[in-house]
C-alpha positions in Angstrom: 0.0 0.0 0.0 1.4 3.4 -1.0 1.9 6.1 1.7 0.3 9.5 1.2 3.4 11.7 1.2 3.2 15.4 0.6 6.0 18.0 0.1 5.4 21.8 0.3 7.5 24.9 0.4 9.7 23.8 -2.5 10.2 20.4 -0.9 11.3 21.8 2.5 8.3 20.6 4.4 7.4 16.9 4.4 4.2 15.2 5.6 4.6 11.4 5.7 2.3 9.1 7.7 5.4 7.1 8.6 7.1 10.1 10.3 5.4 11.4 13.4 2.0 10.2 12.1 2.1 12.7 9.2 2.9 15.8 11.2 4.6 18.3 8.8 8.3 18.2 9.5 11.4 19.7 8.0 12.5 17.3 5.2 15.4 15.1 6.3 14.5 15.6 10.0 11.9 14.7 12.6 11.5 18.3 13.7 7.9 19.5 13.3 7.5 22.8 11.5 5.0 24.0 14.1 7.8 24.1 16.6 9.4 26.9 14.6 6.2 28.9 14.8 5.8 28.2 18.5 9.3 29.3 19.3 8.8 32.6 17.4 5.4 33.1 18.9 7.0 32.7 22.4 9.4 35.5 21.6 12.4 33.2 20.9 14.7 34.0 18.0 15.2 32.1 14.8 18.9 31.7 15.8 17.9 30.0 19.1 15.6 27.7 17.2 18.4 26.8 14.8 20.8 26.2 17.7 18.3 24.0 19.4 17.5 22.0 16.3 20.8 21.9 14.3 19.4 19.4 11.8 17.2 22.2 10.4 19.1 24.6 8.2 18.5 28.3 8.0 17.3 28.1 4.4 14.8 25.5 5.4 13.4 27.6 8.2 13.2 30.7 5.9 11.4 28.7 3.3 8.9 27.5 5.9 8.3 31.0 7.1 7.8 32.3 3.6 5.4 29.4 2.9 3.4 30.3 6.1 3.3 33.9 5.1 1.8 33.1 1.7 -0.8 30.9 3.3 -2.1 33.7 5.5 -1.4 36.6 3.2 
């Protein structure tokens, strides 16, 4: 049976039922994208997020933020 895998934000965000039950994560990691938005909403910096989750690259985080911006803008 094929898995329903989705990529968004130019392939930076992956949703795969086999990874955290399909929660959108940064591709190549198990870091949920929502964590980035939670950090920023709590007043924490992008640099702090990237230090905490070194598997996420700055360009991935920036692409996720741009993707979020286009979704609400």
